[in-house]
TIDODO-547658 format. One record per residue (C-alpha): x, y, z. Coordinates in Angstrom, 2 decimals. Example, Ala and Ser with C-alpha at 12.3 -4.5 7.8 and 13.67 -1.06 7.14 Angstrom:
<pts>
+---------+---------+---------+
!      px !      py !      pz !
+---------+---------+---------+
!   12.30 !   -4.50 !    7.80 !
!   13.67 !   -1.06 !    7.14 !
+---------+---------+---------+
</pts>
This chain:
<pts>
+---------+---------+---------+
!      px !      py !      pz !
+---------+---------+---------+
!   34.27 ! -233.70 !  -53.64 !
!   37.95 ! -232.79 !  -53.29 !
!   38.12 ! -234.49 !  -49.92 !
!   36.50 ! -237.64 !  -51.38 !
!   39.10 ! -237.75 !  -54.16 !
!   41.91 ! -237.35 !  -51.64 !
!   40.45 ! -240.14 !  -49.51 !
!   40.31 ! -242.44 !  -52.53 !
!   43.88 ! -241.60 !  -53.48 !
!   45.03 ! -242.23 !  -49.91 !
!   43.28 ! -245.61 !  -49.86 !
!   44.94 ! -246.56 !  -53.16 !
!   48.41 ! -245.67 !  -51.82 !
!   47.78 ! -247.73 !  -48.68 !
!   46.12 ! -250.57 !  -50.60 !
!   47.12 ! -254.16 !  -49.79 !
!   47.32 ! -254.76 !  -53.53 !
!   50.95 ! -253.91 !  -54.34 !
!   50.17 ! -253.10 !  -57.99 !
!   47.51 ! -250.56 !  -57.04 !
!   49.78 ! -248.97 !  -54.40 !
!   52.80 ! -248.72 !  -56.76 !
!   50.58 ! -247.45 !  -59.60 !
!   49.12 ! -244.74 !  -57.34 !
!   52.58 ! -243.61 !  -56.23 !
!   53.80 ! -243.49 !  -59.84 !
!   50.70 ! -241.46 !  -60.80 !
!   51.44 ! -238.91 !  -58.04 !
!   55.11 ! -238.70 !  -59.06 !
!   54.22 ! -238.14 !  -62.72 !
!   51.66 ! -235.46 !  -61.84 !
!   54.06 ! -233.72 !  -59.46 !
!   56.89 ! -233.94 !  -62.00 !
!   54.65 ! -232.54 !  -64.71 !
!   53.56 ! -229.62 !  -62.56 !
!   57.15 ! -228.85 !  -61.53 !
!   58.24 ! -229.09 !  -65.16 !
!   55.52 ! -226.69 !  -66.26 !
!   56.41 ! -224.34 !  -63.39 !
!   60.13 ! -224.26 !  -64.20 !
!   59.53 ! -224.31 !  -67.96 !
!   57.10 ! -221.44 !  -67.84 !
!   59.07 ! -219.20 !  -65.50 !
!   62.60 ! -220.37 !  -66.13 !
!   64.84 ! -222.01 !  -63.51 !
!   66.10 ! -218.81 !  -61.87 !
!   62.69 ! -217.18 !  -61.54 !
!   61.04 ! -220.45 !  -60.48 !
!   63.59 ! -220.98 !  -57.71 !
!   63.13 ! -217.36 !  -56.66 !
!   59.35 ! -217.81 !  -56.46 !
!   59.81 ! -220.96 !  -54.34 !
!   62.25 ! -219.09 !  -52.09 !
!   59.89 ! -216.13 !  -51.70 !
!   57.01 ! -218.50 !  -50.91 !
!   59.12 ! -220.22 !  -48.24 !
!   60.14 ! -216.92 !  -46.70 !
!   56.52 ! -215.70 !  -46.83 !
!   55.43 ! -218.80 !  -44.91 !
!   58.05 ! -218.20 !  -42.21 !
!   57.42 ! -214.46 !  -41.80 !
!   53.67 ! -214.92 !  -41.45 !
!   54.29 ! -217.31 !  -38.56 !
!   56.71 ! -215.15 !  -36.57 !
!   57.55 ! -211.47 !  -36.22 !
!   61.13 ! -212.49 !  -35.43 !
!   61.41 ! -214.18 !  -38.84 !
!   59.82 ! -211.11 !  -40.44 !
!   62.46 ! -208.84 !  -38.94 !
!   65.33 ! -211.13 !  -39.93 !
!   64.00 ! -211.46 !  -43.49 !
!   63.50 ! -207.69 !  -43.77 !
!   67.06 ! -206.89 !  -42.66 !
!   68.55 ! -209.53 !  -44.98 !
!   66.51 ! -208.19 !  -47.90 !
!   67.54 ! -204.58 !  -47.23 !
!   71.20 ! -205.57 !  -47.22 !
!   71.27 ! -208.13 !  -50.05 !
!   68.47 ! -207.26 !  -52.51 !
!   67.30 ! -203.75 !  -51.62 !
!   65.59 ! -202.94 !  -54.94 !
!   64.16 ! -206.35 !  -55.86 !
!   60.56 ! -206.37 !  -57.08 !
!   58.06 ! -209.11 !  -57.83 !
!   57.77 ! -210.07 !  -61.52 !
!   54.15 ! -208.94 !  -61.84 !
!   52.08 ! -205.78 !  -61.44 !
!   49.14 ! -204.91 !  -59.17 !
!   48.45 ! -201.28 !  -60.14 !
!   52.16 ! -200.91 !  -59.35 !
!   54.91 ! -203.51 !  -59.19 !
!   55.30 ! -204.59 !  -55.53 !
!   58.85 ! -204.69 !  -54.25 !
!   60.17 ! -207.25 !  -51.80 !
!   60.35 ! -204.37 !  -49.32 !
!   56.62 ! -203.66 !  -49.83 !
!   55.76 ! -207.30 !  -49.21 !
!   57.95 ! -207.74 !  -46.14 !
!   56.83 ! -204.47 !  -44.55 !
!   53.21 ! -205.42 !  -45.19 !
!   53.69 ! -208.86 !  -43.65 !
!   55.61 ! -207.53 !  -40.65 !
!   53.04 ! -204.89 !  -39.74 !
!   50.19 ! -207.24 !  -40.64 !
!   51.42 ! -209.91 !  -38.22 !
!   52.01 ! -207.28 !  -35.51 !
!   48.51 ! -205.79 !  -35.90 !
!   47.01 ! -209.29 !  -35.89 !
!   48.79 ! -210.06 !  -32.63 !
!   47.37 ! -206.87 !  -31.12 !
!   43.82 ! -207.72 !  -32.31 !
!   44.01 ! -211.28 !  -30.95 !
!   45.32 ! -210.07 !  -27.59 !
!   48.78 ! -211.61 !  -27.89 !
!   50.22 ! -208.10 !  -27.63 !
!   48.83 ! -206.24 !  -24.62 !
!   51.43 ! -203.54 !  -24.08 !
!   52.94 ! -200.82 !  -26.23 !
!   56.39 ! -199.41 !  -25.42 !
!   56.94 ! -195.89 !  -26.74 !
!   60.24 ! -194.97 !  -24.98 !
!   61.22 ! -191.31 !  -24.44 !
!   61.90 ! -191.07 !  -28.18 !
!   58.35 ! -192.11 !  -29.07 !
!   56.59 ! -188.77 !  -28.62 !
!   58.98 ! -186.80 !  -30.90 !
!   58.79 ! -189.62 !  -33.48 !
!   54.98 ! -189.45 !  -33.45 !
!   55.23 ! -185.67 !  -33.88 !
!   57.70 ! -186.10 !  -36.75 !
!   55.41 ! -188.64 !  -38.47 !
!   52.36 ! -186.40 !  -38.03 !
!   54.13 ! -183.35 !  -39.43 !
!   55.56 ! -185.35 !  -42.34 !
!   52.02 ! -186.49 !  -43.21 !
!   50.72 ! -182.91 !  -43.00 !
!   53.41 ! -181.68 !  -45.41 !
!   52.69 ! -184.57 !  -47.78 !
!   48.99 ! -183.64 !  -47.93 !
!   49.78 ! -179.93 !  -48.28 !
!   52.11 ! -180.72 !  -51.19 !
!   49.22 ! -182.24 !  -53.16 !
!   47.92 ! -178.70 !  -53.72 !
!   50.61 ! -178.02 !  -56.32 !
!   51.54 ! -181.46 !  -57.68 !
!   49.41 ! -184.47 !  -58.71 !
!   49.67 ! -187.70 !  -56.78 !
!   51.00 ! -190.80 !  -58.57 !
!   50.93 ! -194.44 !  -57.53 !
!   54.71 ! -194.54 !  -57.12 !
!   54.85 ! -191.42 !  -54.96 !
!   52.02 ! -192.71 !  -52.76 !
!   53.73 ! -196.09 !  -52.39 !
!   57.11 ! -194.53 !  -51.62 !
!   55.63 ! -192.15 !  -49.07 !
!   53.75 ! -195.00 !  -47.37 !
!   57.05 ! -196.90 !  -47.24 !
!   58.71 ! -193.92 !  -45.53 !
!   55.96 ! -193.78 !  -42.89 !
!   56.23 ! -197.53 !  -42.28 !
!   60.03 ! -197.26 !  -42.28 !
!   60.00 ! -194.69 !  -39.46 !
!   57.42 ! -196.80 !  -37.62 !
!   59.85 ! -199.73 !  -37.65 !
!   61.38 ! -198.06 !  -34.60 !
!   58.32 ! -199.10 !  -32.56 !
!   58.37 ! -202.64 !  -33.98 !
!   61.95 ! -203.13 !  -32.80 !
!   61.30 ! -201.68 !  -29.35 !
!   58.17 ! -203.77 !  -28.80 !
!   59.36 ! -207.05 !  -30.31 !
!   63.05 ! -207.30 !  -29.38 !
!   62.84 ! -207.86 !  -25.63 !
!   65.72 ! -210.22 !  -24.84 !
!   69.38 ! -210.68 !  -25.66 !
!   68.82 ! -213.88 !  -27.66 !
!   66.63 ! -212.12 !  -30.23 !
!   69.06 ! -209.22 !  -30.39 !
!   71.96 ! -211.60 !  -30.97 !
!   70.17 ! -213.27 !  -33.90 !
!   69.58 ! -209.88 !  -35.50 !
!   73.21 ! -208.92 !  -34.99 !
!   74.27 ! -212.16 !  -36.69 !
!   72.07 ! -211.31 !  -39.67 !
!   73.71 ! -207.88 !  -39.91 !
!   77.17 ! -209.44 !  -39.84 !
!   76.57 ! -212.38 !  -42.18 !
!   74.39 ! -210.53 !  -44.72 !
!   76.76 ! -207.55 !  -44.55 !
!   79.72 ! -209.83 !  -45.28 !
!   77.93 ! -211.35 !  -48.30 !
!   76.94 ! -207.92 !  -49.68 !
!   80.49 ! -206.60 !  -49.23 !
!   82.00 ! -209.73 !  -50.78 !
!   79.69 ! -209.42 !  -53.80 !
!   80.71 ! -205.77 !  -54.15 !
!   84.40 ! -206.72 !  -54.19 !
!   83.86 ! -209.63 !  -56.59 !
!   81.88 ! -207.52 !  -59.08 !
!   84.57 ! -204.85 !  -58.81 !
!   87.45 ! -207.26 !  -59.45 !
!   85.82 ! -209.33 !  -62.21 !
!   86.11 ! -208.28 !  -65.87 !
!   83.24 ! -206.10 !  -67.05 !
!   82.33 ! -208.80 !  -69.60 !
!   81.41 ! -211.04 !  -66.65 !
!   80.07 ! -208.46 !  -64.19 !
!   77.52 ! -206.85 !  -66.53 !
!   75.81 ! -210.13 !  -67.63 !
!   75.62 ! -211.34 !  -64.02 !
!   74.10 ! -208.13 !  -62.68 !
!   71.79 ! -207.94 !  -65.71 !
!   70.17 ! -211.19 !  -64.53 !
!   68.65 ! -209.13 !  -61.71 !
!   66.59 ! -207.34 !  -64.36 !
!   63.85 ! -209.94 !  -63.90 !
!   63.45 ! -208.55 !  -60.36 !
!   63.19 ! -204.93 !  -61.43 !
!   66.89 ! -204.04 !  -61.39 !
!   68.29 ! -201.84 !  -64.20 !
!   69.90 ! -203.60 !  -67.14 !
!   71.63 ! -200.55 !  -68.67 !
!   74.43 ! -198.37 !  -67.30 !
!   74.98 ! -200.85 !  -64.49 !
!   78.58 ! -200.02 !  -63.65 !
!   79.62 ! -196.71 !  -62.08 !
!   82.86 ! -194.77 !  -62.25 !
!   84.30 ! -191.79 !  -60.44 !
!   82.60 ! -188.67 !  -61.87 !
!   80.75 ! -191.02 !  -64.29 !
!   83.89 ! -191.15 !  -66.43 !
!   84.86 ! -194.67 !  -67.61 !
!   88.48 ! -193.53 !  -67.78 !
!   88.44 ! -193.14 !  -63.99 !
!   88.44 ! -196.08 !  -61.53 !
!   85.22 ! -198.05 !  -61.15 !
!   83.19 ! -197.79 !  -57.93 !
!   81.86 ! -200.82 !  -56.04 !
!   78.06 ! -201.20 !  -56.03 !
!   77.30 ! -204.83 !  -55.03 !
!   73.50 ! -205.18 !  -55.44 !
!   72.83 ! -201.59 !  -54.31 !
!   72.92 ! -200.05 !  -57.83 !
!   74.33 ! -196.73 !  -56.57 !
!   77.87 ! -196.63 !  -55.09 !
!   76.97 ! -193.88 !  -52.64 !
!   73.89 ! -195.82 !  -51.48 !
!   76.14 ! -198.86 !  -51.04 !
!   78.51 ! -196.66 !  -49.06 !
!   75.66 ! -195.50 !  -46.83 !
!   74.72 ! -199.12 !  -46.16 !
!   78.35 ! -199.98 !  -45.36 !
!   78.58 ! -197.14 !  -42.83 !
!   76.08 ! -198.91 !  -40.59 !
!   77.47 ! -202.40 !  -41.27 !
!   81.07 ! -201.33 !  -40.64 !
!   80.38 ! -199.70 !  -37.28 !
!   78.33 ! -202.67 !  -36.04 !
!   81.04 ! -205.10 !  -37.21 !
!   83.84 ! -203.18 !  -35.47 !
!   81.83 ! -203.02 !  -32.23 !
!   81.48 ! -206.82 !  -32.22 !
!   85.10 ! -207.32 !  -33.31 !
!   86.41 ! -205.52 !  -30.21 !
!   83.81 ! -206.94 !  -27.82 !
!   85.11 ! -208.67 !  -24.71 !
!   82.81 ! -211.61 !  -25.49 !
!   82.58 ! -211.92 !  -29.30 !
!   79.37 ! -213.14 !  -30.89 !
!   81.36 ! -215.61 !  -33.05 !
!   85.02 ! -216.68 !  -33.31 !
!   87.09 ! -213.50 !  -33.55 !
!   88.83 ! -214.71 !  -36.70 !
!   85.49 ! -214.67 !  -38.52 !
!   84.82 ! -211.18 !  -37.23 !
!   88.21 ! -210.04 !  -38.55 !
!   87.34 ! -211.44 !  -41.99 !
!   83.86 ! -209.87 !  -41.95 !
!   85.13 ! -206.46 !  -40.83 !
!   88.03 ! -206.50 !  -43.29 !
!   85.73 ! -207.40 !  -46.18 !
!   83.27 ! -204.64 !  -45.31 !
!   86.13 ! -202.14 !  -44.95 !
!   87.58 ! -203.06 !  -48.36 !
!   84.16 ! -202.77 !  -50.00 !
!   83.68 ! -199.35 !  -48.37 !
!   87.05 ! -198.23 !  -49.74 !
!   86.13 ! -199.42 !  -53.25 !
!   82.93 ! -197.35 !  -53.26 !
!   85.10 ! -194.20 !  -53.22 !
!   82.32 ! -192.65 !  -51.14 !
!   84.14 ! -189.97 !  -49.19 !
!   81.09 ! -188.94 !  -47.16 !
!   80.55 ! -192.53 !  -46.01 !
!   84.21 ! -192.85 !  -45.10 !
!   84.03 ! -189.67 !  -43.00 !
!   80.94 ! -191.00 !  -41.22 !
!   82.72 ! -194.25 !  -40.36 !
!   85.92 ! -192.55 !  -39.19 !
!   84.09 ! -190.07 !  -36.94 !
!   81.89 ! -192.79 !  -35.41 !
!   84.81 ! -195.18 !  -34.85 !
!   86.81 ! -192.36 !  -33.23 !
!   83.90 ! -191.85 !  -30.82 !
!   83.83 ! -195.62 !  -30.19 !
!   87.54 ! -195.66 !  -29.35 !
!   87.17 ! -192.73 !  -26.94 !
!   84.13 ! -194.26 !  -25.23 !
!   85.43 ! -197.80 !  -24.81 !
!   87.94 ! -199.45 !  -27.15 !
!   91.15 ! -197.41 !  -26.84 !
!   93.11 ! -199.98 !  -28.90 !
!   90.96 ! -198.99 !  -31.85 !
!   92.70 ! -195.61 !  -31.98 !
!   96.05 ! -197.33 !  -32.58 !
!   94.65 ! -199.46 !  -35.41 !
!   92.99 ! -196.42 !  -36.99 !
!   96.28 ! -194.50 !  -36.83 !
!   98.11 ! -197.38 !  -38.55 !
!   95.47 ! -197.59 !  -41.30 !
!   95.62 ! -193.80 !  -41.79 !
!   99.41 ! -193.98 !  -42.14 !
!   99.12 ! -196.78 !  -44.70 !
!   96.62 ! -194.68 !  -46.63 !
!   99.13 ! -191.86 !  -46.81 !
!  102.12 ! -193.92 !  -47.95 !
!  100.76 ! -196.80 !  -50.06 !
!  100.80 ! -196.13 !  -53.83 !
!   97.43 ! -197.90 !  -54.28 !
!   95.65 ! -195.37 !  -52.06 !
!   97.12 ! -192.15 !  -53.42 !
!   94.21 ! -191.45 !  -55.76 !
!   91.80 ! -191.80 !  -52.83 !
!   93.90 ! -189.37 !  -50.76 !
!   94.09 ! -186.95 !  -53.69 !
!   90.32 ! -187.06 !  -54.21 !
!   89.74 ! -186.52 !  -50.50 !
!   91.97 ! -183.43 !  -50.51 !
!   90.27 ! -182.14 !  -53.68 !
!   86.92 ! -182.61 !  -51.95 !
!   88.06 ! -180.58 !  -48.94 !
!   89.28 ! -177.84 !  -51.27 !
!   86.17 ! -177.99 !  -53.44 !
!   88.20 ! -178.54 !  -56.60 !
!   86.66 ! -181.72 !  -58.04 !
!   83.51 ! -181.88 !  -60.16 !
!   81.46 ! -183.93 !  -57.65 !
!   82.06 ! -181.43 !  -54.83 !
!   81.30 ! -178.46 !  -57.06 !
!   78.01 ! -180.10 !  -58.08 !
!   77.19 ! -180.59 !  -54.40 !
!   77.83 ! -176.90 !  -53.73 !
!   75.37 ! -176.09 !  -56.52 !
!   72.79 ! -178.43 !  -54.95 !
!   73.27 ! -176.79 !  -51.56 !
!   72.67 ! -173.35 !  -53.07 !
!   69.52 ! -174.49 !  -54.87 !
!   68.25 ! -176.24 !  -51.72 !
!   68.67 ! -173.05 !  -49.70 !
!   66.64 ! -171.16 !  -52.33 !
!   63.84 ! -173.73 !  -52.01 !
!   63.88 ! -173.59 !  -48.21 !
!   63.90 ! -169.78 !  -48.20 !
!   60.73 ! -169.77 !  -50.33 !
!   58.92 ! -172.48 !  -48.34 !
!   60.54 ! -172.40 !  -44.90 !
!   57.72 ! -173.63 !  -42.69 !
!   56.33 ! -176.71 !  -44.44 !
!   58.65 ! -177.29 !  -47.37 !
!   57.11 ! -178.49 !  -50.65 !
!   55.98 ! -181.97 !  -49.64 !
!   56.85 ! -185.11 !  -51.55 !
!   55.04 ! -184.90 !  -54.89 !
!   57.01 ! -182.14 !  -56.60 !
!   57.74 ! -178.43 !  -56.45 !
!   55.33 ! -175.54 !  -57.11 !
!   57.95 ! -173.52 !  -59.03 !
!   59.67 ! -174.73 !  -62.21 !
!   63.01 ! -173.16 !  -61.29 !
!   63.51 ! -175.23 !  -58.10 !
!   63.74 ! -178.95 !  -57.39 !
!   63.95 ! -181.30 !  -54.42 !
!   67.23 ! -183.15 !  -54.66 !
!   70.34 ! -182.42 !  -52.66 !
!   73.19 ! -184.55 !  -51.35 !
!   72.57 ! -183.55 !  -47.76 !
!   70.20 ! -185.38 !  -45.41 !
!   69.25 ! -182.26 !  -43.45 !
!   68.64 ! -179.95 !  -46.40 !
!   66.57 ! -182.70 !  -48.04 !
!   64.37 ! -183.08 !  -44.95 !
!   63.94 ! -179.30 !  -44.77 !
!   63.04 ! -179.21 !  -48.47 !
!   60.34 ! -181.84 !  -48.03 !
!   58.97 ! -180.90 !  -44.58 !
!   60.31 ! -177.42 !  -43.85 !
!   62.40 ! -176.28 !  -40.93 !
!   59.71 ! -177.60 !  -38.58 !
!   60.19 ! -181.13 !  -39.93 !
!   63.96 ! -180.79 !  -39.76 !
!   63.70 ! -179.52 !  -36.18 !
!   61.53 ! -182.48 !  -35.19 !
!   63.98 ! -184.91 !  -36.82 !
!   66.87 ! -183.36 !  -34.88 !
!   64.87 ! -183.46 !  -31.65 !
!   64.21 ! -187.19 !  -32.20 !
!   67.92 ! -187.86 !  -32.56 !
!   68.94 ! -185.60 !  -29.66 !
!   66.47 ! -187.32 !  -27.31 !
!   67.70 ! -190.68 !  -28.59 !
!   71.37 ! -189.93 !  -27.86 !
!   70.62 ! -188.40 !  -24.45 !
!   68.54 ! -191.45 !  -23.44 !
!   71.21 ! -193.90 !  -24.57 !
!   74.04 ! -191.92 !  -22.96 !
!   72.22 ! -191.83 !  -19.63 !
!   71.95 ! -195.61 !  -19.73 !
!   75.55 ! -195.93 !  -20.92 !
!   76.86 ! -194.05 !  -17.88 !
!   75.38 ! -196.68 !  -15.56 !
!   76.42 ! -199.73 !  -17.58 !
!   79.43 ! -201.57 !  -16.13 !
!   82.41 ! -202.22 !  -18.38 !
!   82.14 ! -205.60 !  -20.09 !
!   78.36 ! -205.84 !  -19.68 !
!   76.91 ! -208.24 !  -22.26 !
!   74.70 ! -205.46 !  -23.68 !
!   77.61 ! -203.06 !  -24.05 !
!   78.49 ! -204.15 !  -27.58 !
!   75.04 ! -203.91 !  -29.24 !
!   74.31 ! -200.63 !  -27.47 !
!   77.62 ! -199.17 !  -28.61 !
!   77.42 ! -200.57 !  -32.14 !
!   73.83 ! -199.65 !  -32.97 !
!   73.99 ! -196.21 !  -31.34 !
!   77.21 ! -195.19 !  -33.08 !
!   75.89 ! -196.61 !  -36.36 !
!   73.17 ! -193.94 !  -36.15 !
!   75.82 ! -191.35 !  -35.28 !
!   77.90 ! -192.39 !  -38.29 !
!   74.84 ! -192.24 !  -40.55 !
!   74.08 ! -188.71 !  -39.30 !
!   77.65 ! -187.58 !  -40.00 !
!   77.56 ! -189.20 !  -43.44 !
!   74.23 ! -187.47 !  -43.98 !
!   76.06 ! -184.15 !  -44.22 !
!   77.35 ! -185.35 !  -47.59 !
!   74.56 ! -187.71 !  -48.73 !
!   70.78 ! -187.98 !  -48.60 !
!   69.89 ! -191.68 !  -48.50 !
!   68.49 ! -191.97 !  -44.97 !
!   65.42 ! -189.84 !  -45.78 !
!   64.99 ! -190.21 !  -49.51 !
!   61.74 ! -191.71 !  -50.83 !
!   63.72 ! -193.31 !  -53.68 !
!   65.90 ! -195.21 !  -51.19 !
!   63.33 ! -196.35 !  -48.64 !
!   65.36 ! -199.45 !  -47.76 !
!   68.01 ! -197.19 !  -46.20 !
!   65.33 ! -195.12 !  -44.47 !
!   64.05 ! -198.40 !  -43.01 !
!   67.53 ! -199.44 !  -41.96 !
!   68.11 ! -196.16 !  -40.11 !
!   65.00 ! -196.58 !  -37.93 !
!   65.55 ! -200.31 !  -37.45 !
!   69.01 ! -199.60 !  -36.01 !
!   67.74 ! -196.78 !  -33.81 !
!   64.96 ! -199.05 !  -32.57 !
!   67.41 ! -201.86 !  -31.78 !
!   69.52 ! -199.47 !  -29.73 !
!   66.51 ! -198.28 !  -27.75 !
!   65.25 ! -201.86 !  -27.39 !
!   68.58 ! -202.69 !  -25.76 !
!   68.08 ! -199.86 !  -23.29 !
!   64.47 ! -200.85 !  -22.56 !
!   64.89 ! -204.56 !  -21.94 !
!   68.06 ! -203.93 !  -19.96 !
!   65.90 ! -201.83 !  -17.60 !
!   63.57 ! -204.78 !  -17.03 !
!   66.33 ! -207.25 !  -16.14 !
+---------+---------+---------+
</pts>
């Protein structure tokens, strides 16, 4: 019946009678206009445009894994906590949807025979072991704490996030695809950093209403702005769309190291002037987060980059360090850094308390930790600003050991390839940038917890995406 109606409508539009043809076209326009009006009127212009945008992205990602990966990276960087405006048992986040689509398309390609090989890499076996042990500790933790929908969803996201390593290795098999992904990192990173600076510089009376608009996508609408030590009398901290300034700092660690690698590349991915602007914007946003742990991670990783390849970088870093020491605008940052080293400020003292409590938890449950649903004892908790203590708290020293083995095997594999790569090779820049981004994240992880925290699964995803891209570079370089 529907097809018959469509055929009749088509014949009317193509009718030789001009009145019938014009009348049919006007009828379609009025119907379409009415539907669009109802759509925008019912949802509101912002939400309606967002739904249209999500539908367009959904169409693209279901047609191509490459589009899925690009959309996922852009979403992690630009709207990491966005959720759909409806509930299905729980409220699906954009990350849930994109991860589901990405793995769904990949599995479908395997079922239909379009994917006939699986690349594990030398890092694959320890990652499988880490995933298996993490699942065991999750199940064991159910013995003392009830399972909730949110915990189950977050844990599933963590498992899929770690598995993104295999997606990158198996899907990114040539330099063109890798270059597109690098461009997304640079462009989306620039936009996120620019937003962070703009929201920081604008008056609060403008910043709060703008960021509150994100409430329709599940973002908080209260206590949006953050200050040093949560004291409004202290300087504000940049957050962009990442809610938490330290989480934003963790994101910028990876973006900054990748940007610097491409900035100093012998063959830049875009005009070098643009790379200077992108890198400078990301650096300023990182400074405005006042995240000292993130800054340490970046400095250590960039020092390694300068020693491995770009010796000029050492000179620029020395100049920036000197400016930090003498410029009046940076004295508070220097003072806070010194106070952190001495353990005199409130934030550092709170961290010391977290470290002590985390060691108590680990000493009670050293082998398997307490899982992911809660703690069996009311006097302990899982929550510490240290990536390694957090992993040990959740999965025990066995889980922490497996995580460290994964990273050690990763760095050894990359370094072995690096030794044989000629200077100026076109894969030198992505290999250097993505590998040292992981190194910087690991150093920053001494002071923060975001890269294995079930409340920040977008950063967990980013960690394994970047590691996978580095190993993908090694793997497809072997085949060329």
